[in-house]
BAFI-3210 file (N, C-alpha, C; in Angstrom, 3 decimals, decimal comma, padded with zeros to 6 digits):
// residues 276
n [1|2|3|4|5|6|7|8|9|10|11|12|13|14|15|16|17|18|19|20|21|22|23|24|25|26|27|28|29|30|31|32|33|34|35|36|37|38|39|40|41|42|43|44|45|46|47|48|49|50|51|52|53|54|55|56|57|58|59|60|61|62|63|64|65|66|67|68|69|70|71|72|73|74|75|76|77|78|79|80|81|82|83|84|85|86|87|88|89|90|91|92|93|94|95|96|97|98|99|100|101|102|103|104|105|106|107|108|109|110|111|112|113|114|115|116|117|118|119|120|121|122|123|124|125|126|127|128|129|130|131|132|133|134|135|136|137|138|139|140|141|142|143|144|145|146|147|148|149|150|151|152|153|154|155|156|157|158|159|160|161|162|163|164|165|166|167|168|169|170|171|172|173|174|175|176|177|178|179|180|181|182|183|184|185|186|187|188|189|190|191|192|193|194|195|196|197|198|199|200|201|202|203|204|205|206|207|208|209|210|211|212|213|214|215|216|217|218|219|220|221|222|223|224|225|226|227|228|229|230|231|232|233|234|235|236|237|238|239|240|241|242|243|244|245|246|247|248|249|250|251|252|253|254|255|256|257|258|259|260|261|262|263|264|265|266|267|268|269|270|271|272|273|274|275|276]
n.u [000,754|001,899|004,192|002,133|001,212|002,719|004,063|001,377|001,616|003,858|002,793|000,122|-001,297|-003,083|-001,590|000,197|003,361|006,361|009,575|011,880|011,067|009,406|010,737|012,442|010,505|009,984|012,462|012,986|010,257|010,543|013,705|011,720|009,909|011,983|013,429|011,496|010,559|012,959|013,943|010,857|011,149|013,600|012,316|010,111|012,524|013,245|016,477|018,827|020,848|020,145|019,790|022,131|023,543|022,608|022,936|025,898|025,542|024,774|026,133|028,791|029,884|028,612|029,451|031,618|031,995|032,110|030,585|027,758|027,706|026,893|024,522|023,321|022,890|022,189|019,594|018,182|017,896|016,602|013,842|013,250|013,059|010,564|008,501|008,313|007,215|004,786|003,895|003,724|001,564|-000,555|-000,798|-002,737|-004,999|-004,052|-004,552|-001,485|-001,624|-000,343|002,550|004,589|004,181|004,184|007,009|007,855|007,078|009,172|011,498|011,163|011,014|013,638|015,381|014,477|015,540|018,212|019,335|018,253|018,573|020,203|021,279|024,329|027,140|027,336|024,980|022,552|022,376|021,101|018,508|017,287|017,041|014,666|013,069|012,390|010,530|008,946|006,792|006,060|004,731|002,509|001,145|-000,150|-001,165|-003,150|-004,720|-005,236|-006,966|-009,114|-009,001|-010,557|-012,411|-014,519|-014,994|-013,213|-011,899|-008,826|-007,326|-007,690|-007,861|-005,391|-004,373|-005,386|-003,721|-001,193|-001,279|-001,736|001,163|002,493|001,995|002,536|005,537|006,689|005,769|006,780|009,791|010,621|010,830|012,814|014,558|015,847|019,213|019,790|021,383|023,794|022,392|020,122|017,382|017,126|016,971|020,149|023,308|023,587|025,851|028,821|029,138|026,244|025,186|024,844|027,663|029,600|032,695|032,980|030,865|027,438|025,701|026,296|026,096|022,613|021,870|022,139|020,466|018,354|018,366|018,495|015,698|014,322|014,682|012,939|010,372|010,038|010,573|007,963|005,703|005,990|006,683|005,571|002,153|001,069|001,500|000,354|-002,544|-002,750|-002,446|-004,841|-006,770|-006,275|-007,011|-009,728|-012,001|-014,282|-014,878|-012,136|-013,438|-014,903|-012,603|-012,577|-010,671|-008,914|-009,755|-010,024|-007,892|-005,792|-005,958|-004,982|-001,704|-000,856|-001,051|000,888|002,846|003,781|003,686|006,148|008,250|008,250|008,131|011,523|012,507|012,672|014,889|017,171|016,646|017,284|020,174|021,078|021,155|022,545|023,966|027,983]
n.v [-001,200|001,372|001,413|002,135|003,804|006,093|006,300|007,087|010,029|010,108|010,662|011,350|014,169|015,036|015,955|018,015|018,477|018,040|020,422|019,047|016,260|016,758|016,610|013,972|013,110|013,129|013,247|009,912|009,065|009,694|008,138|005,410|005,270|005,637|003,248|001,425|001,577|001,172|-001,970|-002,469|-002,373|-003,670|-006,433|-005,991|-006,174|-008,498|-008,816|-008,028|-006,575|-003,999|-002,101|-002,308|-001,110|001,689|002,243|002,656|004,317|006,977|007,264|007,177|006,902|008,969|011,479|011,367|011,802|015,071|015,501|014,643|014,833|017,958|018,133|016,490|018,568|020,497|020,030|019,157|022,338|023,207|021,701|022,940|025,003|025,407|023,357|025,925|027,889|026,492|026,275|029,006|029,971|028,055|028,444|029,921|029,245|028,335|026,937|025,719|024,806|026,213|026,440|025,371|026,622|028,878|029,080|028,700|031,011|032,432|031,503|032,217|034,728|035,366|034,330|035,469|039,025|038,076|037,447|039,225|041,613|042,950|044,514|045,818|043,733|042,326|043,390|041,896|039,589|040,270|041,622|040,075|038,220|039,854|040,508|037,961|037,111|038,288|038,319|035,807|036,158|038,731|036,667|034,584|035,602|036,634|034,576|034,573|036,519|035,639|033,267|035,200|037,323|035,919|033,882|031,815|028,185|027,972|025,715|025,060|027,573|027,165|025,332|026,207|027,721|027,855|026,311|027,405|029,768|028,162|027,316|030,186|030,469|028,251|030,143|032,583|031,960|030,380|032,226|034,169|035,572|034,857|033,527|030,372|026,919|024,478|022,606|023,630|022,884|023,689|026,473|029,147|028,797|030,649|033,559|033,397|035,659|035,874|033,545|031,625|030,983|030,077|029,271|028,259|026,291|025,222|024,602|026,032|028,738|028,179|027,200|029,178|031,075|029,617|029,481|031,914|032,074|030,561|031,479|033,992|033,363|032,143|034,288|035,774|034,401|034,162|036,102|038,406|040,787|040,365|037,281|036,064|037,103|035,844|033,001|032,523|033,721|031,214|029,152|030,052|031,374|032,293|033,323|034,883|036,798|037,833|038,774|040,995|041,361|041,720|039,220|038,651|040,772|038,819|036,560|037,211|038,354|036,591|034,783|036,375|036,674|033,401|032,897|034,752|033,506|031,289|032,042|033,109|030,115|029,562|031,092|029,267|027,251|028,308|030,241|028,760|026,078|024,858|023,744|022,991]
n.w [-000,076|000,977|-001,098|-003,402|-003,027|-002,772|-005,406|-006,712|-005,551|-007,269|-010,066|-010,340|-011,268|-009,222|-007,075|-005,413|-006,940|-007,083|-008,449|-008,643|-008,981|-011,692|-013,916|-013,677|-014,026|-016,334|-017,635|-016,937|-018,777|-021,651|-021,734|-021,451|-023,815|-025,632|-025,710|-025,944|-028,513|-029,739|-029,746|-029,978|-032,784|-033,711|-032,719|-035,440|-037,586|-036,829|-035,941|-033,376|-033,186|-033,836|-032,075|-030,482|-032,123|-032,355|-029,370|-029,752|-031,733|-030,647|-027,995|-028,715|-031,322|-031,930|-030,572|-030,954|-033,703|-035,449|-037,137|-036,688|-034,015|-034,392|-036,593|-034,230|-031,788|-033,545|-034,285|-031,801|-030,862|-032,360|-032,554|-029,672|-029,695|-031,411|-030,225|-027,846|-029,313|-029,387|-026,987|-026,254|-027,718|-026,781|-023,879|-023,589|-024,650|-026,999|-030,498|-031,414|-034,918|-036,842|-037,310|-039,114|-041,294|-040,449|-040,279|-042,863|-043,840|-042,659|-043,159|-046,521|-046,654|-045,646|-047,550|-049,298|-048,749|-048,018|-051,386|-052,718|-051,314|-050,572|-048,265|-045,690|-044,496|-041,384|-040,265|-041,105|-040,072|-038,472|-039,103|-041,084|-039,021|-037,356|-039,834|-040,958|-037,925|-037,889|-040,095|-039,504|-037,430|-038,270|-039,636|-037,796|-036,532|-037,598|-037,427|-035,464|-035,352|-037,005|-035,382|-033,118|-033,710|-035,368|-034,208|-035,921|-035,710|-034,556|-035,484|-037,771|-039,889|-039,725|-040,298|-043,645|-043,623|-044,123|-046,204|-047,947|-047,298|-048,531|-051,116|-051,806|-051,310|-053,076|-055,901|-055,108|-054,539|-057,351|-058,882|-061,229|-060,148|-058,310|-057,161|-058,027|-056,449|-058,439|-059,115|-059,471|-058,448|-055,741|-053,684|-053,914|-051,150|-048,601|-048,446|-046,039|-044,335|-043,681|-042,781|-039,862|-037,746|-035,779|-034,658|-037,265|-036,225|-035,907|-034,295|-032,510|-032,070|-033,232|-030,426|-028,550|-029,407|-028,984|-026,009|-025,020|-026,391|-024,865|-021,979|-022,958|-022,900|-020,874|-018,935|-020,060|-019,463|-016,318|-015,126|-015,862|-016,319|-018,681|-019,253|-017,411|-017,320|-019,910|-019,098|-017,512|-018,952|-021,107|-018,827|-019,074|-020,835|-020,199|-017,553|-017,236|-018,928|-016,831|-015,195|-015,839|-018,281|-021,298|-023,956|-026,222|-027,533|-026,021|-026,805|-029,603|-028,821|-027,905|-030,549|-032,462|-030,782|-030,454|-033,282|-034,258|-032,310|-034,290|-037,130|-036,556|-036,395|-038,879|-039,972|-038,199|-039,325|-042,136|-042,166|-040,404|-040,343|-042,946|-045,163|-044,672]
ca.u [-000,108|002,705|004,410|001,172|000,741|004,376|003,859|000,183|002,303|004,722|003,034|-001,012|-001,392|-004,716|-000,556|001,851|005,156|007,985|010,312|012,597|009,917|008,900|012,111|012,862|009,245|009,551|012,912|012,139|008,964|011,761|014,107|011,510|009,861|013,295|013,722|010,634|011,052|014,221|012,430|009,650|012,605|014,121|011,248|010,764|013,583|014,353|017,341|018,684|022,256|020,048|019,852|023,190|024,151|021,627|023,067|027,351|026,315|024,707|026,986|030,010|030,485|027,904|030,017|033,358|032,406|031,277|029,275|027,045|026,941|026,260|023,565|022,191|023,361|021,310|017,715|017,634|018,144|015,218|012,877|013,181|012,616|009,207|008,091|007,851|006,571|003,346|003,864|003,251|-000,235|-001,552|-000,692|-003,879|-005,640|-004,539|-003,866|-001,613|-001,119|000,655|004,055|005,333|003,853|005,443|008,344|008,537|007,361|010,037|012,310|011,218|011,449|015,262|015,911|014,343|016,916|019,745|019,756|018,113|018,638|022,334|022,228|026,097|027,439|027,378|023,726|022,294|021,247|019,406|017,963|016,485|015,311|013,251|012,082|010,816|010,034|007,797|006,465|005,817|003,697|001,897|000,099|-000,205|-002,290|-003,857|-005,105|-005,602|-008,078|-010,279|-010,139|-011,061|-013,271|-014,819|-014,793|-012,984|-011,262|-007,394|-006,757|-008,723|-007,730|-003,603|-003,424|-005,674|-002,829|000,207|-000,987|-001,651|001,425|003,522|002,721|002,874|006,689|007,050|005,909|008,345|011,276|010,913|011,116|014,784|015,257|015,909|020,094|019,457|022,519|023,786|021,935|018,806|017,207|017,112|018,326|021,458|023,911|023,932|027,175|029,353|028,638|024,354|024,844|024,640|028,851|031,198|034,521|032,506|029,811|026,271|025,309|026,117|024,505|021,458|021,312|022,616|018,921|017,179|018,305|017,763|014,085|013,759|014,796|012,434|010,087|009,928|010,350|006,527|004,755|005,916|006,863|004,883|000,390|000,260|001,968|-000,354|-003,689|-002,481|-003,122|-006,533|-007,350|-006,194|-008,290|-011,322|-012,864|-015,529|-013,099|-011,477|-013,709|-015,282|-012,197|-011,627|-009,545|-009,750|-009,934|-009,989|-006,292|-004,975|-005,373|-004,589|-000,752|-000,080|-000,636|001,765|004,504|004,003|004,532|007,751|008,855|007,868|009,784|013,140|012,853|012,295|015,996|017,011|016,980|017,335|021,297|022,016|021,820|022,463|025,968|028,822]
ca.v [-000,285|002,973|001,894|002,125|005,211|006,924|006,420|007,655|010,593|010,802|010,464|011,855|015,393|016,391|015,801|018,852|017,420|019,188|020,435|017,734|015,344|016,739|016,505|013,256|011,251|013,348|011,774|008,668|009,249|009,323|006,794|004,083|005,389|005,709|001,368|000,764|001,947|000,109|-003,308|-002,510|-001,512|-004,691|-006,591|-005,569|-006,312|-009,445|-008,484|-007,198|-005,832|-002,737|-001,896|-002,197|-000,038|003,238|002,638|003,177|006,023|007,744|007,660|007,189|007,766|010,668|012,994|011,650|012,631|016,614|016,308|013,900|015,780|019,502|017,652|016,372|019,673|021,620|018,933|020,495|023,400|023,726|021,693|023,374|026,289|024,578|023,509|026,932|028,141|026,024|026,757|030,274|030,250|027,053|029,201|030,861|027,517|028,257|025,104|026,440|024,055|026,377|026,180|024,585|027,247|030,173|029,358|028,147|032,588|033,766|031,164|032,445|036,382|035,118|033,662|037,249|039,389|037,586|037,176|040,905|042,942|043,591|044,985|045,960|042,966|042,437|043,756|041,409|038,581|040,812|042,177|038,314|037,695|040,441|040,147|036,397|037,065|039,697|037,851|034,271|036,917|038,134|035,646|033,591|037,235|036,789|033,942|034,781|037,171|035,285|032,914|036,560|038,338|035,657|032,569|030,602|027,346|028,001|024,292|024,833|028,614|027,438|024,248|026,110|028,889|026,487|025,931|029,590|030,158|027,010|027,850|031,394|030,617|028,101|030,606|033,309|031,591|029,980|033,998|034,231|036,876|034,164|032,151|028,609|026,029|024,293|021,054|024,430|022,120|024,751|028,300|029,384|028,752|032,017|034,029|032,883|036,915|035,421|032,200|032,267|029,999|030,245|028,458|026,742|025,707|026,092|024,176|026,811|029,862|027,985|026,334|030,586|031,041|028,739|029,819|033,357|032,269|029,518|032,414|035,014|032,355|032,039|036,060|036,223|033,262|033,898|037,548|039,448|040,907|039,757|036,751|036,102|036,595|034,520|031,927|033,047|033,237|029,432|028,141|029,998|032,738|033,979|034,165|036,159|038,215|037,937|039,509|042,288|041,050|041,747|038,178|038,568|040,686|038,545|035,990|037,363|038,929|034,955|033,629|036,992|035,848|032,267|033,290|034,750|031,756|030,005|032,820|032,934|028,648|029,998|031,658|029,220|026,386|028,458|030,496|028,248|024,859|024,875|023,220|024,226]
ca.w [-000,567|001,022|-002,658|-004,116|-002,238|-003,535|-007,272|-007,041|-005,642|-007,967|-011,211|-010,577|-010,787|-008,040|-005,511|-006,067|-007,781|-006,656|-009,892|-009,208|-009,885|-012,915|-014,011|-012,825|-014,535|-018,181|-018,078|-017,713|-019,823|-022,278|-022,181|-021,750|-025,019|-026,070|-025,448|-026,436|-029,763|-029,827|-029,388|-030,973|-034,739|-033,820|-033,328|-036,763|-038,571|-036,588|-035,653|-031,885|-033,777|-034,313|-030,807|-029,833|-032,708|-032,355|-029,007|-029,788|-031,967|-029,709|-027,118|-028,677|-032,812|-032,375|-029,934|-031,636|-035,241|-035,217|-038,579|-036,546|-032,716|-034,872|-036,905|-032,938|-031,225|-034,134|-034,640|-030,740|-030,484|-033,643|-031,510|-028,813|-030,603|-031,792|-028,827|-027,298|-030,654|-029,705|-025,689|-026,411|-027,773|-026,155|-022,902|-024,118|-024,882|-028,405|-030,757|-033,246|-035,211|-038,210|-036,670|-039,985|-042,656|-040,426|-040,249|-044,240|-043,966|-041,847|-043,874|-046,967|-046,032|-044,981|-048,492|-050,273|-047,258|-048,821|-052,203|-053,324|-050,107|-050,512|-047,134|-045,551|-043,549|-040,316|-039,528|-042,378|-039,416|-037,901|-040,601|-041,294|-037,727|-037,163|-040,757|-040,400|-037,275|-038,161|-041,173|-039,278|-036,392|-038,822|-040,046|-036,976|-035,920|-038,952|-037,445|-033,661|-036,049|-036,858|-033,666|-031,178|-034,138|-036,451|-034,386|-036,638|-035,262|-035,291|-035,906|-039,257|-040,908|-039,705|-042,053|-044,322|-043,900|-044,066|-047,652|-048,607|-047,145|-049,496|-052,447|-051,839|-051,457|-054,054|-056,341|-054,806|-054,804|-058,537|-059,958|-061,563|-059,775|-056,766|-058,096|-057,507|-056,788|-059,791|-059,269|-059,989|-057,170|-054,573|-053,579|-053,538|-050,287|-048,064|-047,538|-045,180|-043,444|-043,607|-041,842|-038,238|-037,495|-034,965|-034,867|-038,431|-035,842|-036,562|-033,393|-031,236|-032,080|-033,216|-028,889|-028,198|-029,714|-028,236|-025,126|-025,258|-026,775|-023,261|-020,907|-022,777|-022,919|-018,940|-017,892|-020,234|-019,133|-014,763|-014,558|-016,817|-015,895|-019,754|-018,971|-015,965|-018,259|-020,646|-018,793|-016,944|-020,571|-021,239|-018,133|-018,994|-020,896|-019,344|-016,393|-017,856|-018,604|-015,011|-014,449|-017,288|-019,464|-023,168|-023,753|-028,191|-027,795|-025,536|-028,154|-031,013|-028,942|-027,860|-031,208|-032,509|-030,174|-031,169|-034,930|-034,355|-032,571|-035,482|-037,959|-035,694|-036,723|-039,922|-039,606|-037,879|-040,375|-043,498|-042,160|-039,430|-040,576|-044,240|-045,118|-044,415]
c.u [000,741|003,283|004,076|001,151|001,889|003,709|003,011|000,920|003,043|003,865|001,149|-000,739|-001,707|-002,966|000,541|002,673|005,991|009,098|011,422|012,010|009,368|010,044|012,714|011,936|009,523|010,948|012,923|011,021|009,927|012,708|012,806|010,102|010,371|013,228|012,590|009,964|011,897|013,537|012,064|010,545|013,071|013,217|010,638|011,272|014,565|015,755|018,148|020,267|021,491|020,473|021,600|024,197|023,529|022,773|024,859|027,235|025,435|025,360|028,351|030,192|029,536|028,679|031,189|033,938|031,338|030,878|027,738|026,358|026,412|025,023|022,815|021,990|021,566|019,640|017,916|017,388|016,413|014,176|013,009|012,799|010,548|008,203|007,309|007,115|005,168|003,804|002,917|002,009|-000,826|-001,258|-001,942|-004,989|-006,096|-003,778|-002,843|-000,189|-000,557|001,495|004,278|005,079|004,131|006,707|008,515|007,908|008,652|011,492|012,562|011,683|013,044|015,984|016,210|015,426|018,191|020,539|019,163|017,998|019,974|021,851|023,792|025,912|027,671|025,477|022,640|021,887|020,169|018,643|016,798|015,663|014,827|012,556|011,142|010,764|008,454|006,754|005,860|004,109|002,498|000,943|-000,469|-000,849|-003,457|-004,991|-006,136|-007,350|-009,112|-010,497|-010,842|-012,439|-014,239|-015,430|-014,821|-011,826|-010,132|-007,332|-006,892|-008,020|-005,793|-003,445|-004,499|-004,549|-001,975|000,229|-001,295|-000,265|002,730|003,373|002,432|004,351|007,450|007,101|006,697|009,759|011,694|010,776|012,704|015,591|016,038|017,492|019,628|021,437|022,803|022,624|019,718|017,103|016,698|018,012|019,702|021,716|023,741|024,916|027,145|028,930|027,169|024,276|025,082|026,393|028,962|031,782|033,639|031,869|029,170|025,090|025,229|025,775|023,452|021,009|021,891|021,031|017,722|017,100|017,879|015,848|013,397|013,929|013,283|010,492|009,135|009,541|008,388|005,779|004,350|006,031|006,320|003,092|000,835|-000,007|000,313|-002,018|-003,575|-002,984|-004,427|-007,155|-007,591|-007,305|-009,444|-011,705|-013,886|-014,718|-012,713|-011,840|-014,607|-014,203|-011,730|-011,036|-010,408|-009,073|-009,563|-008,121|-005,473|-004,740|-004,905|-003,272|-000,299|-000,378|000,258|002,927|004,618|004,610|005,461|008,346|009,248|008,975|010,775|013,173|013,203|014,106|017,228|017,947|017,806|018,773|021,980|022,126|021,671|024,021|027,199|029,734]
c.v [001,341|002,319|002,242|003,686|006,449|007,198|007,120|009,373|011,450|010,743|011,458|013,636|016,500|016,204|017,125|018,324|018,750|019,374|019,186|016,641|015,451|016,134|014,873|012,122|011,559|012,444|010,707|008,741|008,798|009,120|005,756|004,125|005,186|003,453|001,596|000,749|001,237|-001,088|-003,080|-003,048|-003,295|-006,278|-007,005|-006,535|-007,497|-009,629|-007,635|-006,325|-004,846|-001,611|-002,042|-000,846|001,060|002,973|003,323|004,388|006,759|007,766|007,185|008,023|009,532|011,905|012,498|012,143|013,800|016,675|015,921|014,669|016,508|018,798|018,090|017,854|020,900|021,089|019,784|021,082|023,943|023,468|022,042|024,684|026,129|024,931|025,406|027,535|027,697|026,380|027,712|030,568|028,834|027,534|030,232|030,225|027,856|027,346|026,013|025,989|024,737|026,881|025,788|025,594|028,432|029,984|029,128|030,221|033,456|033,037|031,775|033,765|036,605|034,957|035,306|038,266|039,118|037,115|038,438|041,664|043,764|044,366|044,057|044,569|043,496|043,150|042,973|040,201|039,223|041,561|041,384|038,501|038,372|040,732|038,799|036,285|037,597|039,191|036,494|035,034|037,457|037,900|034,835|034,929|037,354|035,607|033,677|035,527|036,636|034,676|034,134|037,057|036,866|033,698|031,451|029,863|027,116|026,624|024,533|026,389|028,182|026,483|025,395|027,354|028,479|026,385|026,624|029,876|029,265|027,455|029,854|031,513|030,305|028,428|031,697|033,530|030,751|031,839|033,423|034,601|036,540|033,410|031,006|027,812|025,223|023,007|021,843|023,478|023,389|026,175|028,482|029,073|030,315|032,610|033,773|034,580|036,928|034,513|032,089|030,800|030,883|028,821|027,332|026,270|026,432|025,397|025,561|028,053|029,477|027,470|027,951|030,786|030,600|029,178|030,988|033,271|031,507|031,121|033,622|035,134|032,843|032,989|035,671|035,589|033,589|035,153|038,784|039,481|040,364|038,058|035,579|035,487|035,859|033,025|031,541|032,667|031,625|028,498|028,312|031,337|033,488|033,886|035,061|036,938|038,419|039,224|041,044|042,204|041,013|040,181|038,382|039,301|040,025|037,494|036,139|037,876|036,894|034,573|034,713|035,893|034,381|031,874|033,791|034,238|031,538|031,062|032,466|031,367|028,706|030,174|031,043|027,469|026,240|029,229|029,569|026,540|023,868|024,260|023,401|023,748]
c.w [-000,412|-000,433|-003,946|-004,126|-003,273|-004,655|-007,457|-006,653|-006,731|-009,117|-011,050|-010,695|-010,024|-006,731|-006,653|-006,103|-007,847|-008,382|-010,098|-010,359|-011,197|-013,342|-014,354|-013,840|-016,230|-018,657|-018,441|-018,726|-021,005|-022,414|-022,205|-023,205|-025,885|-026,857|-026,151|-027,918|-030,172|-029,758|-029,693|-033,350|-034,443|-033,606|-034,602|-037,793|-038,140|-036,511|-034,240|-032,991|-033,539|-033,018|-029,987|-030,993|-032,217|-030,740|-028,922|-030,838|-030,986|-029,259|-027,680|-030,438|-032,443|-031,699|-031,029|-033,167|-034,976|-036,186|-037,196|-034,291|-033,865|-035,748|-035,438|-032,028|-032,167|-034,015|-032,371|-030,179|-031,604|-033,137|-030,229|-028,432|-030,813|-030,702|-028,071|-028,427|-030,204|-028,044|-025,631|-026,888|-027,288|-024,853|-023,105|-024,739|-026,690|-028,977|-032,153|-034,243|-036,889|-038,429|-038,390|-041,057|-042,478|-040,116|-041,959|-044,267|-043,409|-042,962|-045,195|-047,305|-045,759|-046,762|-049,021|-049,985|-048,197|-049,892|-052,948|-052,506|-050,532|-048,977|-046,694|-044,925|-042,128|-039,335|-040,386|-041,008|-038,550|-038,204|-040,663|-040,351|-037,863|-038,182|-040,862|-039,123|-037,371|-039,270|-040,049|-038,214|-037,049|-039,618|-039,521|-036,806|-036,522|-037,942|-036,427|-034,105|-035,697|-036,320|-033,343|-032,586|-034,658|-035,440|-035,076|-035,916|-035,348|-036,036|-037,151|-040,225|-040,268|-040,738|-042,915|-045,061|-044,697|-045,614|-048,332|-048,749|-048,902|-050,333|-052,926|-051,694|-052,669|-055,191|-056,495|-054,713|-056,375|-059,709|-060,098|-060,803|-058,493|-057,261|-057,007|-057,586|-058,080|-060,047|-059,893|-059,334|-056,155|-054,473|-053,178|-052,652|-049,703|-047,999|-046,720|-044,220|-042,920|-042,652|-040,563|-038,003|-036,856|-034,444|-035,892|-038,011|-036,209|-035,510|-032,361|-030,957|-032,322|-031,733|-028,211|-028,587|-029,049|-026,574|-024,599|-025,334|-025,839|-022,265|-021,246|-022,820|-021,396|-018,553|-018,051|-019,651|-017,667|-014,141|-015,654|-016,337|-017,295|-019,528|-017,838|-016,754|-019,147|-020,206|-018,148|-018,462|-021,436|-020,767|-018,926|-019,639|-020,432|-017,989|-016,330|-017,871|-017,514|-014,359|-015,032|-018,198|-020,565|-023,972|-025,352|-028,599|-027,090|-026,297|-029,868|-030,364|-028,380|-028,796|-032,401|-032,461|-030,837|-032,360|-034,642|-033,653|-034,211|-036,739|-037,218|-036,802|-038,193|-040,590|-039,237|-038,923|-041,975|-043,320|-040,992|-039,479|-042,242|-044,113|-045,857|-045,740]
res [m|k|v|h|n|k|w|q|k|f|i|h|s|d|v|r|q|s|t|t|k|k|i|i|a|t|i|v|s|i|l|i|a|f|f|l|a|l|i|i|a|c|s|v|c|d|t|w|k|i|f|g|k|v|i|e|t|i|f|n|s|g|f|k|n|d|m|i|f|n|t|l|m|s|n|m|a|i|l|i|v|g|g|l|a|f|i|s|a|y|k|a|g|l|f|n|i|g|i|s|g|q|m|v|a|g|a|t|g|a|t|l|i|c|h|l|a|g|i|g|s|g|a|n|q|f|v|i|t|i|v|s|m|a|l|g|a|f|f|a|a|i|v|g|t|l|k|a|y|l|k|i|n|e|v|v|s|s|i|m|f|n|w|i|i|y|f|m|s|i|l|i|l|s|s|p|a|i|p|r|d|d|s|q|l|n|t|r|t|p|a|n|d|i|l|l|r|m|d|g|n|s|w|i|p|l|m|i|l|a|g|i|t|v|i|f|v|a|v|i|l|s|m|t|v|f|g|k|k|q|k|v|v|g|l|s|n|t|g|a|l|a|a|g|y|n|v|k|a|n|q|i|a|s|m|a|i|s|g|a|i|a|g|l|l|g|v|m|l|y|c|g|y|s|p|n]
***
């Protein structure tokens, strides 16, 4: 009975958990999912060599091979920022499934500036980041406005905008004015003064951007009046209205912040994840 009670206190949300227990529960869940996936893969392929090979790649080759390590850390930074983009809208009770489209909008903006704007070296990365975040915020704010004033479900409008942005990007990037690589299938890799690099590695600036975004979202949610209102709106629109909060403005602002972070993803992918 004691063991059962301890397990319930550790797992169930009706008992307040400490930060340490939450972290442990998250890590344990990830490890369980990881090993279950490996077991299923080994069973399907009818060989247990996969298990050892994956473990070796992660804990041995992954840290000795610079390319694998760079890819691992870059992916980690990108996924962190993607999760933060989702959380920024989710805390206000909104499901921003349009993050991929807003990211493409940001990447398209970054591409245009890289190849057409001709801005001076040194200002490139800053201008590209601001414009890309503004584009992501713009499309996300439209979705938030449709939700707030016309009661259109944000999931539906986000999916529709994903396709609109996708086809708009294809149309824009197919222009003869955009230089292409030798294969003519992709746009040309940005110049070195535009790429996000530190000591020849892309993962370092990407991790720095991810860390800044984590701090920004944490401050917004935990230390600002807007963040408190955002949580109240997410819990109950009726309760927020009764408290005198502007629910519509909060929803639009929450989606705009989420879109801005998604736009940052576009910069990270295009300027930070390009091949050397």
